[in-house]
Structure formats: structure tokens, C-alpha cells
C-alpha positions in Angstrom: 88.6 119.6 72.2 87.7 121.1 75.6 89.3 120.1 78.9 86.4 118.2 80.3 85.6 114.9 81.9 84.0 113.8 78.7 87.2 114.5 76.8 89.2 112.7 79.5 87.0 109.6 79.1 87.7 109.6 75.3 91.5 110.0 75.9 91.5 107.2 78.5 89.6 104.8 76.2 92.1 105.5 73.4 95.0 104.9 75.9 93.6 101.5 76.8 93.2 100.6 73.1 96.7 101.7 72.3 98.4 99.7 75.0 100.7 97.1 73.4 99.8 93.5 74.3 102.5 91.5 76.0 103.8 88.7 73.9 104.9 85.4 75.5 108.6 84.6 75.2 109.0 81.6 72.7 111.8 80.3 75.0 109.3 80.0 77.9 106.9 78.1 75.6 109.7 75.7 74.5 110.8 75.3 78.1 107.3 74.4 79.2 107.0 71.8 76.4 110.4 70.3 77.3 109.5 70.1 81.0 106.4 68.1 80.2 108.4 65.7 78.1 111.3 65.2 80.5 109.2 64.8 83.7 110.4 65.1 87.2 114.2 64.9 86.5 114.4 68.6 85.5 112.4 70.1 88.5 115.5 71.5 90.2 116.9 73.1 86.9 113.4 74.5 86.1 113.1 76.2 89.4 116.5 77.9 89.1 115.6 79.0 85.6 112.3 80.3 86.7 113.9 82.4 89.5 116.4 83.8 87.0 113.7 84.7 84.4 111.6 86.4 87.1 114.6 88.5 88.2 115.0 89.8 84.6 111.3 89.9 83.8 110.9 93.6 84.7 113.8 94.6 82.4 112.1 93.0 79.3 111.3 95.6 76.6 108.0 95.6 74.8 107.5 97.5 71.5 105.2 100.5 71.8 105.3 102.3 68.4 105.4 105.1 67.6 107.1 105.8 70.9 110.2 104.1 72.4 109.9 100.5 73.7 108.6 100.2 77.3 109.9 98.0 80.0 107.4 95.3 81.1 107.1 96.9 84.5 106.6 100.4 83.0 103.8 99.0 80.8 102.1 97.3 83.8 102.3 100.6 85.8 100.9 102.6 82.9 97.9 100.2 82.5 97.2 100.4 86.2 97.3 104.2 86.1 95.0 104.4 83.1 92.4 102.0 84.8 92.5 104.1 88.0 92.0 107.4 86.1 89.2 105.7 84.0 87.3 104.7 87.2 87.6 108.2 88.6 86.4 109.8 85.4 83.5 107.4 85.1 82.4 108.2 88.6 82.5 111.9 87.9 80.4 111.3 84.8 77.9 109.2 86.7 78.6 106.1 84.8 78.7 103.8 87.8 78.8 100.5 85.9 81.7 101.5 83.9 83.5 102.8 87.0 82.9 99.5 88.7 84.2 97.7 85.7 87.4 99.7 85.6 87.9 99.4 89.4 87.5 95.6 89.3 90.0 95.4 86.4 92.4 97.5 88.3 92.2 95.3 91.4 92.8 92.2 89.3 96.2 93.5 88.0 99.0 91.2 89.2 101.5 94.0 90.0 99.4 96.8 91.6 101.0 99.4 93.8 99.5 99.9 97.3 98.3 103.4 96.5 96.3 102.3 93.4 94.9 99.3 95.2 93.6 101.7 97.9 92.0 103.9 95.3 90.6 100.8 93.5 88.7 99.7 96.6 87.4 103.2 97.2 86.3 103.7 93.6 84.6 100.3 93.5 82.8 101.0 96.8 81.6 104.4 95.6 80.2 102.8 92.4 78.5 100.0 94.3 76.9 102.4 96.7 75.5 104.4 93.8 74.2 101.1 92.4 72.5 100.3 95.7 74.8 97.3 96.4 75.7 98.3 99.9 76.8 94.9 101.0 79.3 94.6 98.2 80.6 98.1 98.9 81.2 97.2 102.6 83.4 94.4 101.5 85.6 96.8 99.6 85.7 99.2 102.5 87.2 96.7 104.9 90.3 98.5 106.5 92.2 95.2 106.3 92.3 95.6 102.5 94.9 98.4 103.0 98.3 97.0 103.7 100.4 99.4 101.7 100.1 103.0 100.3 103.4 103.2 98.4 103.4 104.8 94.9 105.2 101.8 93.4 108.4 103.6 92.4 111.8 103.4 94.0 113.2 106.3 96.1 115.8 107.2 93.5 113.1 107.5 90.8 110.9 109.4 93.1 113.6 112.0 93.8 114.6 112.3 90.1 111.0 112.7 88.8 109.8 114.8 91.7 106.8 112.6 92.2 105.4 113.0 95.7 102.1 112.0 97.1 99.8 115.1 97.5 99.1 116.3 101.0 95.5 115.3 100.8 96.5 111.7 100.1 97.1 109.3 103.0 100.8 109.1 103.9 100.6 105.9 105.9 98.7 102.7 106.1 97.1 104.0 109.4 95.7 107.1 107.8 94.5 105.1 104.8 92.6 102.7 107.0 91.1 105.7 108.8 89.7 106.9 105.5 88.3 103.4 104.9 86.6 103.4 108.3 85.0 106.8 107.8 83.6 105.6 104.4 82.6 102.3 106.0 80.6 104.2 108.6 78.8 106.1 105.9 77.9 102.8 104.2 76.5 101.4 107.4 74.4 104.6 107.8 72.8 103.9 104.4 71.6 100.5 105.8 70.4 102.2 109.0 73.0 100.3 111.0 73.8 103.2 113.2 75.6 101.3 116.0 78.1 99.9 113.5 78.5 103.3 111.9 79.2 104.8 115.3 81.8 102.2 116.1 83.6 102.9 112.8 83.7 106.6 113.5 85.0 106.1 117.1 87.7 103.7 115.9 88.8 106.0 113.0 88.9 109.1 115.3 91.1 107.2 117.8 93.6 106.5 115.1 94.4 110.1 114.1 94.9 113.5 115.7 91.6 115.3 116.5 92.6 118.1 114.1 92.9 115.6 111.3 89.3 114.5 111.5 87.6 115.6 108.2 84.5 117.8 108.3 82.5 115.1 106.6 83.2 112.8 109.5 82.0 115.4 111.9 78.8 115.9 110.0 78.3 112.1 110.0 78.8 112.0 113.8 76.2 114.8 114.2 73.8 112.8 112.0 74.3 109.7 114.1 73.6 111.7 117.3 70.4 113.0 115.8 69.3 109.5 114.9 70.1 108.4 118.5 67.8 111.2 119.8 
């Protein structure tokens, strides 16, 4: 094997196939049946049991042979990471439909970290633009979609594992929304909506230091000025 995007795609497909499926706890099934039979007299006890089960849900171990068992939260995080990497690799290979499929699945995950949600919207938008579905891409590039850019791990785990966001990655919600606005401006340009694109650029530039404006945004601004005559 050669270290290439094609080989990466094969590895990621295998990773998705090898992910263990979560099995429903038999106690939860019996509890659901009993609640249907007993009716409203057990609502208070059910709510307390539900809260208790949710608190320990992340500590539940799931078999993952031949490796050691995984906590439920670890399995969910792993699946999200695989989907994000799969979308990126598919984009690099020009397989836009597959990239969109992976990005959509990523955004549908119930426990998705802010950083991967941000990437999911960007990857979906890039795939949609390549598929000439600009309107759908604009929906993904809405800055309000970004409410968190955390990595989804606690501070202690981050210190122990040495996992830190790369310098090129947005370190705050404000900088992530700026990235979305720059990309949104590009999408508007593709639809010849230059006034909207210009507003996006001005808004994004006002949110960061002038030295932090990426070269691509400057080139886009020059293009808009040329269109304006």
C-alpha cells in the first residue's frame, strides 16, 4: 500500500464497517414495556430512572474485538471522526456525492463536537457547490450554524493526550463564523450576487484583525471590485 488518498478512502471504509453496533440494554426494553402497562402512575419514577441511566450512559462499555471494549462515548467520537475524515478524503478525490453523504451523516450524529459540526457544514457546502447546488450550500454556510468549536474532550484529557487544535484551525466561535462568512461570500459570487458577497466580506473583515484576513479573501475582494467597475 502507498500513502495516498485512495488508500485512505479504503482504510476509512473498513473503519466504518468494523465499528461495533450499539446494542440496546434489555433492562431499558423491559422498562419501556412495563411503563406501557402501568400507565401514568409510574411517570415520576421513570423520569428519575431515565436521568440516572443517562448519567451513566457514557460509561457503558461496548465490545470491540479484537481490541479492548470501548466506552459508548468513545465509540460515538470515533464514528464522528471517521465520517469527518471520509468526507475530507472524498472531496480530495473529487467524489462529491460521497463527500456530501458522509458530511450529512456526520451532521446527523446525536453527540457531535462543535469542531466536527463546523467541519461538517464546510465539507457539505463544498460538495454542494461542486454539484452546482449553490442554494443548499448557502444554507450550510450560515454563520449561525457555528455555536461551538470545542474538540469534544475534557481539559484533563486534552492535557494528557497533548491534543491541541492546530494554529490554522479557528480557536473561537468568532473566528469560525468569520471563515463561514468568507466562504458564504464566495458562494454568493457564484450566483453573481455581488452585493451580498461584498456585505459578507465586510462583515467578516470587521470581526478579525486586518492581519488575519486570508489571502483568498483579499483576492475575492479584488474580484468584486473588478465586477463593480
